[in-house]
C-alpha positions in Angstrom: 70.5 121.0 179.1 73.7 120.1 180.8 73.2 116.2 179.5 72.2 117.2 176.0 75.8 119.0 175.5 77.6 116.3 177.4 76.1 113.9 175.4 76.7 115.6 172.2 80.5 116.4 173.5 81.0 112.8 174.0 79.5 112.0 170.4 81.5 114.7 168.9 84.7 113.2 170.4 83.7 110.0 169.6 83.1 111.0 166.3 86.6 113.1 166.3 88.6 109.8 167.7 86.7 107.3 164.3 87.7 110.3 162.5 91.4 110.5 163.3 91.7 107.2 163.2 89.9 106.5 159.8 92.2 109.8 158.2 95.4 108.6 159.7 94.9 105.4 158.7 94.3 106.2 155.3 97.0 108.8 154.9 99.9 106.7 156.9 98.7 103.8 154.6 98.3 106.0 151.4 100.4 104.6 148.8 100.4 106.4 145.5 99.1 105.1 142.7 102.3 104.6 140.9 101.4 103.8 137.7 103.8 101.2 135.6 105.9 103.9 132.9 106.7 102.4 129.6 109.9 103.4 128.2 111.1 103.0 124.3 114.4 101.4 123.6 117.2 103.9 124.5 119.3 105.1 121.0 122.9 104.2 121.3 125.1 106.7 120.0 128.5 105.2 118.3 130.7 105.6 115.7 129.6 104.4 112.4 126.1 105.2 113.1 123.8 106.3 110.3 122.4 109.7 112.4 122.9 113.4 111.0 123.5 116.1 113.3 119.8 117.3 113.1 118.5 113.8 114.0 120.6 113.5 117.3 119.2 117.3 118.2 116.2 116.2 117.0 115.9 113.3 119.4 117.5 115.5 122.4 114.6 117.8 122.0 112.3 114.9 122.1 113.8 114.2 125.7 113.1 117.7 126.6 117.0 119.0 126.2 117.4 122.8 125.7 120.1 123.9 123.6 122.8 125.7 125.5 124.5 129.1 124.7 128.1 128.8 125.8 130.4 124.9 127.0 130.1 126.9 130.6 126.2 126.6 130.2 126.6 123.1 129.5 124.7 121.9 132.6 122.7 118.8 132.7 119.7 118.4 130.4 121.6 121.0 127.4 123.0 120.4 124.8 125.5 122.5 122.5 126.1 122.7 118.6 129.8 123.4 117.0 130.2 122.6 114.0 130.0 118.9 112.9 129.9 117.9 116.8 127.5 118.1 119.7 128.5 118.3 122.9 125.6 117.4 125.6 125.4 116.4 129.4 123.2 113.2 129.3 121.0 113.0 132.5 121.3 110.1 135.1 119.3 107.4 134.4 118.7 103.9 135.5 118.6 101.7 132.9 117.5 97.9 133.2 121.1 96.7 133.1 123.1 99.2 134.7 122.4 102.7 136.4 124.4 105.6 134.5 125.1 108.5 136.2 125.0 112.4 134.6 127.7 111.7 131.0 128.9 114.2 129.3 129.5 113.5 125.5 131.2 115.1 122.3 129.9 113.2 119.3 131.8 114.1 115.6 129.8 113.5 112.6 131.1 113.0 108.9 128.8 112.3 105.9 125.9 111.5 107.5 127.3 109.4 110.2 128.8 109.4 113.7 132.7 109.8 113.4 133.5 109.5 117.0 131.7 109.5 120.5 133.9 110.8 123.3 133.1 111.4 127.2 135.0 113.3 129.9 137.9 110.4 129.9 138.1 109.8 126.5 136.5 107.6 123.5 133.7 105.9 124.8 132.4 102.7 122.7 128.6 103.8 122.6 126.8 106.3 125.0 122.9 106.1 125.7 120.3 108.5 125.7 117.6 107.8 128.4 115.0 106.8 126.5 112.0 108.8 126.3 108.5 107.6 128.5 106.0 106.6 125.8 102.8 105.6 128.3 101.8 103.9 131.2 99.5 102.0 132.6 97.5 104.3 135.2 94.7 103.0 137.3 90.8 102.8 136.0 90.1 106.3 137.2 92.5 107.9 134.7 94.3 109.4 137.2 98.5 109.6 136.2 101.3 110.9 138.1 104.9 110.4 138.6 106.0 110.7 142.5 109.0 113.2 143.6 110.5 112.6 146.4 111.4 116.1 148.8 115.3 116.0 147.5 114.1 116.1 143.9 111.4 119.0 144.4 112.9 122.7 143.9 113.3 124.8 146.6 111.5 127.6 144.4 108.6 125.6 143.9 107.9 124.9 147.5 108.1 128.3 148.7 106.4 129.6 145.4 103.6 127.7 146.3 103.4 128.5 150.1 103.6 132.4 148.9 100.8 131.9 146.4 98.4 129.2 147.8 99.2 129.2 151.6 101.5 132.0 153.3 100.9 130.9 156.7 101.6 127.2 155.7 104.5 127.1 158.2 102.6 127.8 161.3 98.7 127.4 160.8 96.8 124.4 162.2 95.7 123.6 158.8 93.6 126.2 158.2 94.0 130.0 158.2 91.5 132.2 159.2 93.9 135.1 158.2 94.3 133.7 155.0 90.6 133.2 154.1 90.2 137.0 155.1 92.9 138.2 153.3 91.9 135.9 149.9 88.4 137.7 150.4 89.8 141.0 150.2 92.4 140.6 147.1 89.6 138.9 145.2 86.9 141.8 146.3 89.5 144.5 145.0 90.4 142.6 141.6 87.0 142.1 141.1 87.5 138.0 140.1 89.2 135.0 142.1 92.7 136.0 142.5 93.3 133.8 145.8 92.2 130.6 147.0 91.1 130.6 151.0 91.9 127.1 151.6 95.5 126.1 153.2 97.2 123.8 150.9 96.4 120.6 153.6 92.5 121.6 153.0 93.5 121.4 149.4 95.2 118.0 149.8 92.2 117.0 151.8 89.9 117.8 148.9 92.1 115.5 146.6 92.4 113.1 149.0 89.1 112.2 150.9 86.4 114.9 149.9 84.5 116.3 146.6 84.4 119.9 145.7 80.7 120.8 146.3 80.1 124.1 147.7 78.4 122.9 150.9 79.2 124.5 154.5 79.1 120.6 155.7 81.9 119.9 153.4 83.8 123.1 154.3 83.3 121.8 158.0 84.4 118.8 156.8 87.4 119.9 154.9 88.5 122.1 157.9 88.6 119.2 160.4 89.8 116.9 158.6 92.7 119.6 157.6 93.1 119.9 161.7 93.7 116.2 161.7 96.3 115.8 159.3 98.5 118.6 160.4 98.3 117.4 163.9 99.3 114.1 163.1 102.0 114.6 160.6 105.0 116.7 159.9 104.7 119.8 157.3 106.9 118.5 155.1 104.9 115.5 154.7 102.2 117.2 153.6 104.2 119.9 151.3 105.6 116.5 149.8 102.1 115.0 149.2 100.4 118.2 148.0 103.3 118.4 145.6 102.6 114.6 144.3 99.0 114.8 144.2 97.3 118.3 143.2 95.4 118.0 139.8 97.3 120.2 137.0 95.5 119.4 134.2 93.6 116.5 131.9 95.1 114.6 128.7 92.0 113.1 127.0 91.0 110.4 130.0 94.4 110.7 131.7 93.9 113.5 134.6 97.2 114.6 135.0 98.3 114.8 138.8 101.3 116.4 140.9 104.2 118.1 139.2 106.3 115.6 138.2 104.1 114.4 135.6 103.1 118.1 135.0 106.3 119.2 134.3 106.9 116.6 132.0 103.3 117.0 130.2 103.7 120.8 130.0 107.8 121.3 129.2 108.8 117.7 128.3 111.3 117.7 131.4 112.4 116.7 135.1 110.9 118.8 137.7 114.5 120.2 138.5 115.1 121.4 135.1 112.4 123.7 135.7 113.4 127.8 134.9 111.0 130.1 137.2 108.7 131.1 134.4 108.1 127.5 134.2 107.6 127.3 137.9 105.3 129.6 138.0 102.9 128.3 135.3 102.4 125.1 136.7 101.5 126.9 140.1 99.7 129.1 138.2 97.4 126.4 136.6 96.7 125.1 140.1 94.2 127.6 140.1 91.9 126.4 137.3 93.7 123.6 135.1 90.9 124.1 132.5 90.4 127.8 132.7 94.1 128.4 132.5 95.2 125.9 130.3 97.9 126.9 128.3 97.4 124.3 125.2 94.4 125.7 124.7 94.3 129.5 126.5 98.1 131.0 126.1 97.4 134.4 127.0 94.9 133.8 129.8 97.7 131.3 131.3 100.6 133.9 130.8 98.4 136.5 132.7 98.2 134.4 135.5 101.5 132.9 135.3 102.7 136.5 135.3 100.3 137.3 138.6 102.8 134.4 140.0 106.2 135.9 138.8 104.9 139.1 140.6 104.1 137.3 143.9 107.4 135.9 143.7 109.1 138.8 143.4 107.2 140.9 146.1 108.3 138.0 148.9 112.1 138.5 147.5 111.7 134.5 146.1 113.2 136.5 142.6 115.4 139.4 142.3 114.3 142.6 139.9 116.3 141.2 137.1 115.4 137.8 137.0 111.7 138.5 137.6 111.7 141.1 134.8 113.6 138.5 132.8 111.0 135.8 133.5 107.9 137.9 132.6 109.5 138.4 128.9 109.9 134.8 128.6 107.2 132.7 126.1 105.0 130.1 127.2 107.9 127.8 125.5 105.4 125.0 125.8 106.5 121.7 124.7 105.9 121.1 121.0 106.4 117.1 121.0 104.6 116.4 124.0 106.1 113.1 124.7 105.9 113.5 128.3 102.2 113.3 127.4 102.5 111.1 124.4 101.1 107.8 124.2 101.7 105.1 121.0 98.3 103.1 121.7 98.8 100.0 119.0 102.4 99.5 120.8 101.3 100.0 124.0 98.4 97.4 123.6 101.4 94.9 122.4 103.0 95.4 125.4 99.5 94.9 127.6 99.4 91.3 125.7 103.0 90.6 126.5 102.9 91.6 130.1 99.3 90.0 130.7 100.8 86.7 131.5 103.0 88.1 134.5 101.6 90.7 136.1 97.7 91.8 136.7 96.1 95.1 136.1 96.6 96.1 140.2 100.5 95.8 139.9 100.9 97.4 136.9 99.2 100.4 137.7 100.3 100.8 141.4 103.1 99.8 141.8 106.0 102.0 140.4 107.3 99.6 138.1 109.6 100.4 135.1 108.9 98.6 131.8 111.6 99.0 129.1 110.6 98.0 125.7 111.8 98.4 122.0 109.7 100.6 120.8 112.5 103.0 118.0 110.4 106.7 118.8 111.9 107.5 115.6 110.9 104.7 113.3 107.6 105.2 115.0 107.5 108.6 113.9 108.4 107.8 110.3 105.7 104.9 110.4 103.4 107.6 111.2 104.0 110.2 109.2 104.2 107.1 106.1 100.4 105.7 107.1 98.9 109.2 107.1 100.7 111.4 104.3 100.3 108.2 102.0 96.9 107.8 102.6 95.9 111.4 102.1 97.8 111.4 98.9 96.5 108.0 97.4 92.8 109.4 98.2 93.4 112.8 96.0 94.7 110.7 93.5 92.5 108.2 92.9 89.1 110.6 94.1 89.0 108.6 97.1 86.4 110.0 99.7 89.0 111.6 102.3 89.1 110.1 105.6 87.7 106.6 104.3 91.0 104.4 104.0 92.6 103.1 106.5 95.9 101.6 107.8 97.9 99.4 109.8 101.6 99.0 110.1 104.1 96.7 112.1 107.6 97.2 111.8 109.9 94.7 113.8 113.4 93.5 113.7 114.0 91.1 111.0 116.4 89.1 113.4 115.3 88.9 116.9 111.0 89.6 116.6 111.6 93.0 118.4 108.9 95.2 117.5 110.2 98.8 116.6 107.0 100.2 115.3 102.9 99.6 115.4 100.9 102.1 113.4 96.9 100.9 114.3 94.9 103.6 112.4 95.7 107.0 110.3 95.6 109.1 113.2 98.4 108.4 115.6 98.0 108.5 119.1 94.4 107.7 119.1 92.9 104.8 121.3 90.8 103.0 119.9 90.3 99.9 117.6 94.1 98.0 116.4 93.7 97.7 113.1 97.7 96.5 113.7 96.4 93.9 115.9 93.0 92.6 116.2 92.0 93.0 112.2 91.7 90.2 110.7 91.1 90.5 107.0 92.0 88.1 104.3 95.7 88.5 103.5 95.6 87.1 99.5 98.8 86.4 97.7 100.9 86.8 101.3 100.0 83.1 101.4 102.0 82.4 98.6 105.7 82.6 99.8 104.3 79.5 102.1 103.3 77.5 99.0 106.7 78.1 97.6 108.6 77.4 100.2 106.8 74.4 100.7 107.8 73.5 97.2 111.2 74.2 97.8 111.6 72.3 100.8 110.3 69.1 98.6 113.4 69.0 96.7 111.0 68.5 93.6 111.3 72.3 92.9 114.0 75.1 92.6 113.2 78.4 90.9 113.9 77.5 87.3 111.2 74.8 87.5 108.7 75.4 85.0 105.2 75.3 86.1 102.0 75.2 84.4 100.0 78.6 83.8 97.1 77.1 82.4 93.4 76.5 82.9 92.6 74.8 86.1 88.7 73.0 87.1 89.2 71.0 90.3 86.1 68.8 90.9 87.1 68.0 94.2 86.4 71.3 95.3 83.2 71.8 94.0 84.7 73.0 90.3 87.0 75.7 91.7 88.8 77.4 89.0 91.0 80.1 89.5 91.9 82.9 87.2 94.7 85.0 87.2 94.6 88.9 87.9 95.2 90.1 84.6 92.4 87.4 83.4 95.5 85.7 81.1 97.2 82.2 81.6 101.2 82.5 80.8 101.8 78.7 79.8 105.1 77.0 81.2 106.6 79.5 83.1 110.0 79.5 85.8 109.1 78.9 89.8 110.4 82.6 90.0 108.3 84.0 87.8 105.0 82.4 89.1 105.9 83.6 92.5 107.2 87.1 91.6 104.3 87.7 88.9 101.7 86.7 91.7 100.3 84.0 88.9 97.5 82.8 90.6 96.7 79.4 88.7 100.2 78.6 88.9 100.3 78.6 92.3 97.2 76.6 93.1 98.7 73.9 91.0 102.3 74.1 93.2 100.2 74.2 96.7 98.2 70.8 95.4 101.3 69.4 94.6 103.3 69.8 97.8 99.7 69.5 99.9 97.6 72.1 101.2 97.5 70.7 104.4 101.5 71.7 104.2 100.2 75.1 104.1 97.4 75.0 106.5 99.6 73.7 109.2 102.3 76.5 108.9 99.6 79.0 109.4 98.2 77.2 112.3 101.6 76.7 114.2 101.6 80.8 113.6 98.5 82.0 114.7 96.7 79.1 116.6 94.1 78.6 113.9 94.2 76.1 111.6 92.1 76.3 108.4 90.7 73.7 106.7 92.5 72.6 103.7 90.6 74.3 100.6 91.7 75.3 97.3 91.3 79.0 98.1 93.3 79.0 100.9 95.9 78.3 98.4 95.4 82.3 97.2 94.8 83.7 100.7 91.4 83.0 101.6 92.6 83.3 105.1 92.3 86.3 107.5 95.2 87.7 109.5 96.4 90.7 111.4 99.2 92.6 110.6 100.9 91.4 113.7 100.0 87.6 112.4 101.3 88.4 109.2 104.4 89.8 110.6 105.0 86.5 112.3 104.5 84.8 109.4 107.1 86.6 107.4 109.7 87.1 110.5 110.6 83.5 109.5 111.9 84.5 105.9 113.5 87.6 107.6 115.1 85.9 110.4 116.7 83.0 107.9 114.7 80.2 108.5 114.1 81.0 112.5 111.1 81.2 114.3 111.4 84.3 116.8 108.5 85.2 118.1 107.3 88.9 118.5 108.8 90.8 121.6 107.8 94.4 122.8 109.0 93.8 125.9 112.7 93.5 127.1 113.1 93.9 131.0 110.8 94.7 133.8 112.1 97.0 136.8 110.7 97.3 140.4 110.5 100.8 142.1 113.7 100.1 143.9 115.7 99.7 140.7 116.1 95.9 140.4 115.3 94.1 138.0 113.1 91.4 138.2 112.1 89.9 134.7 114.4 90.1 131.2 112.0 89.1 128.4 115.0 87.1 126.3 115.2 86.6 122.6 113.2 83.3 121.4 114.5 81.4 118.5 113.7 78.3 116.9 114.7 76.7 113.7 111.4 76.5 111.6 112.7 75.7 108.0 116.2 74.5 106.3 118.2 78.1 106.3 119.1 77.1 102.3 115.6 77.1 101.1 114.5 80.2 102.9 117.9 82.2 101.6 116.4 80.7 98.2 113.1 82.0 98.7 114.7 85.4 100.0 115.9 86.0 96.5 112.8 84.9 94.7 111.2 87.7 96.7 114.1 90.3 95.8 112.8 89.3 92.1 109.6 89.8 92.8 110.6 93.5 93.8 112.8 93.9 90.8 110.8 92.6 88.0 107.4 91.4 89.5 104.3 93.0 91.3 107.0 95.2 93.4 109.1 96.8 90.5 107.7 100.3 91.3 108.9 100.5 94.3 112.1 103.4 94.1 113.9 100.7 96.0 113.1 97.9 94.2 116.6 97.2 93.3 118.2 97.9 96.5 118.0 94.1 97.5 114.7 94.1 99.7 112.6 91.2 99.6 108.8 91.7 99.5 105.5 90.9 98.3 101.9 92.2 97.7 98.7 91.1 98.7 95.5 91.9 96.8 91.8 90.1 98.4 89.1 89.7 96.3 87.0 92.9 94.6 90.2 95.0 95.8 88.8 94.8 99.8 92.4 94.4 101.3 95.9 95.8 99.9 98.4 94.1 101.5 102.9 94.5 101.4 105.2 92.6 103.5 108.9 93.7 102.7 112.1 93.1 104.4 115.9 93.9 104.3 118.9 92.2 106.9 117.4 94.5 109.4 113.8 94.8 109.6 110.3 93.6 108.8 107.2 95.5 107.9 103.9 94.6 107.0 101.6 97.0 105.7 97.6 96.8 105.3 95.3 99.4 103.3 91.6 99.1 103.5 88.2 100.3 104.8 86.3 99.5 108.2 83.2 98.8 106.3 85.0 96.3 103.9 83.9 98.1 100.8 85.9 97.9 98.0 88.5 100.5 97.2 90.2 99.6 94.2 93.4 99.2 95.5 95.8 96.1 94.5 98.7 95.9 96.8 101.5 97.7 94.8 99.0 100.5 94.8 98.1 100.8 98.3 100.1 99.2 100.5 103.2 99.3 98.7 103.0 102.8 98.6 103.1 103.4 102.3 106.1 100.9 103.0 107.7 103.0 100.5 107.2 106.2 102.3 108.2 104.2 105.3 111.5 103.0 103.7 112.3 106.6 101.9 115.3 107.4 104.6 116.3 104.0 105.4 119.8 102.7 105.6 118.7 99.7 103.4 120.8 96.6 103.7 120.2 93.8 101.1 118.7 90.7 102.7 120.3 88.0 103.3 119.6 85.4 100.0 121.1 82.6 98.5 123.8 83.2 96.2 124.8 79.7 95.6 125.4 78.1 91.8 124.1 81.4 90.7 122.8 81.1 86.8 121.3 84.1 84.6 117.6 83.0 83.5 115.2 84.6 81.3 112.7 86.0 83.5 109.8 85.0 81.5 110.3 81.7 80.1 112.7 80.2 82.4 115.6 79.8 80.0 119.3 80.1 80.2 120.6 83.2 78.5 123.3 85.4 78.9 122.9 89.2 80.8 123.2 90.8 77.5 119.8 89.1 76.0 117.9 91.2 78.6 114.9 90.2 80.9 117.2 87.7 82.7 117.8 87.4 86.5 120.3 85.7 88.6 119.2 82.7 90.7 120.5 79.9 92.6 119.8 76.2 90.9 121.2 72.7 92.1 124.6 71.8 90.4 123.1 69.5 88.4 120.1 71.1 86.9 120.2 71.0 83.3 118.3 74.2 82.1 118.4 74.4 77.9 119.8 77.6 76.5 117.5 80.3 75.2 117.7 80.7 71.6 120.3 83.3 70.6 121.2 84.0 74.4 123.8 81.4 74.7 127.6 82.4 75.2 128.7 84.7 72.3 
């Protein structure tokens, strides 16, 4: 027996040595999986900015700022509204180009615009709000966390964890017999599980090394692991690991780990800014993140929170007045959920752009900060426009509810920065990204490429007469295009052929300038070169809204190719900018020809297929598109600031009866309803007035006229009775 015990002791000792080495190595080498945090573009506030007070308040609330009662209460993360001004103390933040300390600002407003921005030392050229987190690249197992350092952890949280979860944390050796017995007695008295017998170290062991199976073997392992950790590491290290590791809830496929992320997920603000009742709720959730989920079970969560507050009062962490004030408070969970909100369609664009420089492991584990071009206000407007307009269309036209789908890309007209992306009618839902991946026939959206080629040839201008008469093409199997209205319109000016989207006239022009020219332009943008069939001239080409935005970006930018850009910079975990993504500009067409085309697309809005838009006369340029049998409804429109492409259709590719103007244009109208529109940059040189229907020169008093740029030597006959009076 002595020999047996000796051998057993040797075996156990050897096992413990190996176990000690493994546990210590894993803990010392443990690098929390730090997913790259993805930030939206910061809102820059400056004099002259079109921004109303309620909009700034909305942005501050999106970032988790709280309203102060007095100027004396105006600490970091708070704002105060007094008359026509808003004061706030902005949080410190490390931008891609500089680190900004906490900044007090005073913003005055006049007539819906910012009148002035003042800091502590005087007027400011601008002040940037810290950008909201809009996503992260968490690992495949779905864990997500936002690691906080000990100095960024509220002492009240540390002491509350000890009081509620492990009162002997500072003195025990990793497990606590007294704590187990005390928890057992408390649970017996309450008739339910009020306290757990595991120490914080044991809970950490379960999270790091073991599972939660209720077996004696696992429990013994848990205690052994806890003893080893406690012997090898400082209590402060173990507490910091616990604060960053503990599971606090589930957000779809994403597991919320640690109090840093939990603070944003539940309250949308930094951990250091939490009040006592908010800290108590987070500690309460530990005992059962699903059972005490405050979003789903608010009363249950509040009762548990108040129990934690009572414990805090019992151990003198709160005085009587603070305790009574805290228990009276509502849960006050975040309503915006920005701390846990994702923009799947935009995040796909970010992934696509980063893929050439960073692998998945780097993005999910190295704590990078990804700064992007997303405008949260515009994204929110786009999502609301898409969802609300589709529901209204379905009601008005008797379409089965929920059967229409939508995709949208909104980008800066001059730089290619993507400001918003909508992949479907349900915002925030991860799934098929129609904005990026749904390739559908683009219909008449292709026609501006045809007419740009005509203008570039030098043989056409906006007044050039073209034929809209029956056409049969033997070389294309007797292809015979027809117009949308089933009629032919004879001789029409080029500007009307584009504005009214006349198919036959467009095919004639396209054949004259060469189908290969159009096919080549498409291939340059999308990387897919179509065969030069005549049907290509009417949009028999599949493209995604993202690809269409690349095509129309050339028009919006005045003839330059500015590839889409979703990322501006990548910053490492130490705050160093390791990569910037500059604007890439390449001239693709003559500025004069593109400006002339833009004028034609403005007229298409004023007089043609876009005339139903409430903003048709505001200087916007746009084109509708409809595929065969009304399967796809398209619209692409731009002003001097931005370009938006909208698609409406069905996932099963069945007809829905919506033309471009009855579907996609209505979504765009909703998007632009609150926009600060600046007219697109059109060619205003040598402008003459012509009759839109015939192309003959006419004085404005005749009605039905449009102003167009034409070459100085262009002779245009006067319309009878419409010459100078």
